[in-house]
N, C-alpha and C positions, 0 to 999 in steps of 0.2 A: 374377324370383321365385326362379330357380335360385341366383342369386348371394346372395340373402337367406338361403336355407337353408344354404348353405356358410358364410356369415358367422356365423350363429347356432350352427352346429355347432362352429366354431372357439372361440367364446366358451365353450360348454359344456365342451369338452375342457380349456380353460385353467382353468376353475373346478374341474373334477374333479382336475386335476393339482395345483392349489394345496391342495385339501383333503387329497389323499393325502400331500403333503409336510408339511402341518401335523400330520396324524395321526402320520406317521413321527417328526417332531420331538417331539411330545407323548409318544409311546411311549418314545423314547430318554430323554427327561427323566424320565419315570416310572421307567424301569429304573435310571437313575443315582441317583435319590432313594431307590429301594428298596435299591440296593446300599449306600448310605450308612447307611440306617436299619438294615440287617441286619448291620452290623459287629459282630463279636464281639471285644470288647477284654478281655484278661486278662493280668495281669502287665505291662501296658504295650504288649502286642503286639496287632495285628489278626490274629486267627487265620485269617481268610479268606485271608490271603496265604501260608499254610503248609499242608503236610500234617502234621496233629497226631497224635502218638502219646502216649497216656496209659497209665500203668501204675504199679505199686508195686514197691518194692525187694523182691526175693525172696531166699530163702536161696541163697547162693553167688554172688549178683550182685555185680559191681564196676562202677565207673565205666567202665573200659576195656571190659569184656565187653558192657555195654549199648550202647556206641557201636560196637563191632565188629559186634555183631548187626545194627546198622543201617547197614552199608556204610561205615564209617570205618576207615581203616588205622591200625596201631599207631604209625608214626612221627608222624602227626598227633595221635593220642591222647596220646602222651608229651609232645608240645609243649604241648598244651592243659593237661595236668595240671601241668606245670612252671610255666606262667603263672598258673594259678589257685590254687596252693598257699598263697600269702600271704593270700588271701581266704577260702578254704574248703578244709579237708582232705578230699579226695575219698575217703579211706579210712574216713570216719566215716558213710557212708550206712547208715541203719538199716532193718532189715527191716520191711516194712509201711508205710513212709512213701511218699507219692505223688511221682511225678516226671512231667515232660512233655518230650517231644522235639519241637522245631519243625524240620521238614524242608522242603526245597525242593519247590515245587508243580510238579514235572515227573516224567518217567519215572524219573529217578535217585533221587529222594527222599533227597537228601543231607542229613544232620543239620547244622543251623546254630546251634541253641541248645539248652541243657540247663537245665531249671528244676526245682529240688528243693525240697520243702517239709518241713523238719524238724519243724515244728509248724503249728498253724492260722494263726498270725500271720506268722511269718518265712518268707522264701523266698530261695533262692540262684539267681542267673542266671549261666550261663557261656555267653558268645557266642563263636562261632568261624567265622562266615560269611566275613569278610575278615580283620580282625585279631582277636586273642583278648582278650576282656574279661570279667572276673569281678567280681560285686558282690553285696552282700546288701541286701535291702529288707524292709520291713514293710508288711503290708496296712493300710489305714486302719481305725482302731478308733473306734467311737462308743460312748460310755458313756451309758446311758439310766437315768434315775431311775424306779424303780417302787415300787409298794406291793402288798401281798397280805394276805389274811386267810383264816383257815380254822377249821374245827371238827374236833377229833380224833374220828375214827370207829373207828380200830383202833390201830395203832402210828403214831408220828409220820411215819416214812418212807413207809408205805403211804398215809397221808392226803395227804402232799405229792405222791406219785406220782399219786394220783387227781385232784389238783387241777391236774396238768399243769405243776407247777413244776420247774425244773431240779434234778437230784440234788445238784449242788455247793452249791446254796442250802441244802438240807437239812443237809448236813454243816457248812456255815458257821454256821447257826443253832445246831446242836448244840455247836459249839465255843464260841460266845458264852455259852451257858447250862451249859457242862460242869461248872462248879463249884457251881451253885446249883439245878440241876434234874435229877432222876433221870428220864431219858426212859423207863426201864423201868416207872416207876410212873405214867405219864400215864394219865388216865382218859377214857373216852368222854364227850364234852361239854366237855372242856378246850378253850380257844380261844387263838388267837394272831393277832398282826398284825406285819407286817414292812415297814420302809422300807429298800430296798436299791438298789444300783446294779449294772446288768448290762452286760457288755461284748458288743459285736456287731462282727463283721467284715463290712465292706461293707453295713452296716445291717440284715443279716438272719441272719447265721450266729452262733449263740451261742458266745461265746469266754470264758465264765467269769463269776464274780461278782467285781466290783470291791471291794465292801465292803457291810457292813450298817451303816447309819447309826443305826438305832434299832429296837427290837423290844418287843413286849409279849406276855407269856404269862399266861394266867389258868388256874391249876392249883388245883383244889379251891376255886374262887371267890376265891383269893388272887392279887392282881396282882403280876407280876414285870416291871418295866421294865428296859430296857437301852439306854443311850445311849453311843455312841462319842465319846470326848473325848481330845484331845491334851494330855497333862499336861506335856510337855517339847517345846516347839516347836523348840528348837535341835537336839535329837537325834531329833526326830520320834517320841517315845515316846507311844503311845496305848493306851487300855484302855477297858473298859466299866464304867459305873457306873449305879446306880439313881437314882430321882428325889430321893433324900435324900443324894446324893454318896457313898454307900457303894460300894466295889468289888464287882463280881460274882465276882471271882476269889478262890479260896481256896488255901491252901498245898498242898492235895491234891485231885486230881480224884476224882470219885465212882466212876469205873470205869476199869480198865486197858484196856478195849476201847472204841473211839470210838462204834461204832454196831452195830446188828443183832446183839444178844446177848440172852440171857435168864439170869436168876439161877436156876441149877438146884439149888443147895444153899447155905444160909446158914450163918454162924457159929453153932454150936450145941454147947454142952458136954455136953448131955444126949441127944445123938442115939443112937438104937438102930436097928439094921439087921437085917432078917429073916434075911439070908444068914449073919450071925454069931450066929444064935440069939437075936436081940433083946438082945444084950449091949450095955452102954453103951460107945459108941465116939465120944468127942468129935470134933467137926469144927471145927478152929481156923482155918478159912479160909472164903472166900466163892467159890463156883464160878460163873464166867461162861461159859455154854455158847455156842459160836460155831463156825462152819465152820473146818475145818482150813486153815491158811494165813492166817487173819485176823490183822492186825497187833496186837501187844500193846504198849502204851505205858507209859512211866514216869509214875506218878501225881504225881510231884513231882521237883524238882531233887535231885541227890545223886550219890554216888560208888558205883560197882559194887564190892561186897565179895566176891561169889561169882558165878561163871558156869560151871556144871559140870553133870554128870549124876550122880545118886546115888539108888540104891534106888527106893522107891515114888514119890519126887518126880519121877523122870525128869529131863529137861533143865530147868534152872531158873536164874533170876537173882535175886540179892538186892542191894538198894540201901540204903545208909545215907544218910539225908537230913540228919540232925543228931544231936546227942547224945541226943535223945529218941526219934526215929522211924526205923524201917526198914520196908521192904516186900519181899515175896518173891513170885515169879511161877513157878508150877510147870507141869509136863507140856508144855513147849514142843516144837514140832516142830523148830525150830532157834533158836539164840540169835544176837543181833546185836550184842552188847557183850562187852568183856573186863574182867577184874578191874583195878581202878584207873582205869577210864574214868569221866569226869564226864559225866552225862547231864542234859538239861533236861526239864522237864515236857512231856509230849507226844511225846518222842523214841521211835521204834520200837526196842524192846529185844529183840524176838523175835516168833515167830508161833505161833498156837494149834496144838496137836498132841495126841497121845495117848500120850506116853512115860510110863513108870512105871506105877503102879497107877491105872488110870482106865477107866471103862466107856464113855466117849464123849469127843468132842473138847471141851475146855474149858481155861480157865486157872484154877487155884486161886490166889486172891489172898490173901496173908497179910499182916497188919498188926501191926507190933511197936511197943510203947510201953514205954520203959524196960526193954527186954529181955524183955518178956512179950507173948505174942500176945493181941490184943484184937479186938473187933468194930469195924471202921472206921466203920460207920454209927451207932455209939453214942458216938463221940468228938466233943467240942466242939473242932473244929479252928480255928486262928486264920485270920482273913481277911487278904487283902492290904491294903496301905495305901489309905485313902480319899483323896478329893480333898484336897490341901493347903489349909489355911485361906486362904492368899493367893489361891487360885484359885476358891474356892467361889462368890463373887459372880458372877464371869465365867461359871462353869459354869451357874449357875441362869438367867442371862440367855440363854445359848446354847441350853439345852434347852427353854426355855418355848415357842417357836413349834413346835419339833419335837414336843414332847409334845402340843400342841394338835392338830397334824395327825394324829398317831398316834391320839389319842382320837376323832377324827372319822371314821376309817376304819370302814366298816360291816362287820359280820360277815355271812357268807352266811346266807340265810334257811333253806336246807335243807342237810343233810349232802351231802358230795361236790360242793359248789359252792364257788367261790372268787370273792372280790371283787378284781378286778385293775384297775389303771389304769396308763396310761403317759403320760409327759410327753415334751416335745420333747427331743431329744439336746442336751446342754449342754457336751460336751467331746469333743475329738478325741484 
């Protein structure tokens, strides 16, 4: 009986020991799996293997000072800089841009790699753990096709903000309709639809608008379609046209300021001002009020004939576009062009200021026709060329399915709501 008890006890100990070993093995396996699952991969590195230092370039920082602050001597720093200079000029670190140091995971915390991001997409890697290696890479970008619709509730930019759409989409749409739609005159209840492509870094970080493929604006119940179309495949020249093959572009933009402005005073030959005793003081320009420092753009291609400061005009620029038309831009804070310089439509020629005789920040836009100042909003200005006859059939075939899709986009039921949809990424 005593022997039986001893035998049973040995069996129990063996079973207990096996269970403990199994539990230990299971725990180790779980820990190993957990460590694999918890890997933090960034820029191709497993950050778990390093002591990671993240920071941004500050005023006075240099590549050498950053490494010296982190326990690296100057002989080594000089060697690294020499090896890396063919890939990246370390003198061009920009204030505010992020960088990361990967250091050894021990008490010394010796720097082993330096990673710098000049923009959202590109990054520079300089490795110096054993040998020195420098290279540039780009984060993977996915382009997603999207659609949006909205109803104007106040200004176009505020409506887009309320709908949660990216600000650069607002500016891109404004560029598309810059020649045909005065965004200052939009009314509550005007509606729009947009088919666009948005870039994402690592599938989640917004990296800008790739393009607007088509858009629709309904202003005062009048439809304004816009379709992007390549008119010259060899030179990749593209433009926007309406459903009748007409170009949306005009020889002159409707405003010398891209966005966020108000017209504070219009062209008026019979203007009378209380300050001057209600005497008749003609105003031969159109005042676009905007914040100081707002970029002023050339409304058409041309050559700068004046760029100076004079009397009540303050700092100003005058551009001759052809034998018929010239434009002038007054009260600038600073000018960005010189006499004789050729500028293209949309180029920044200066910035809004208060120089000369002015009661507030604005640009006085003056429009000359045959040497006489006229109201630009009352001129019948020529449009750019429409689709060539040889391409009209192809164009109509191309836009038919796009227009159908655009027409099928639903408007929001209520203000401050947006109809959004997202498709699968289609391009890397």
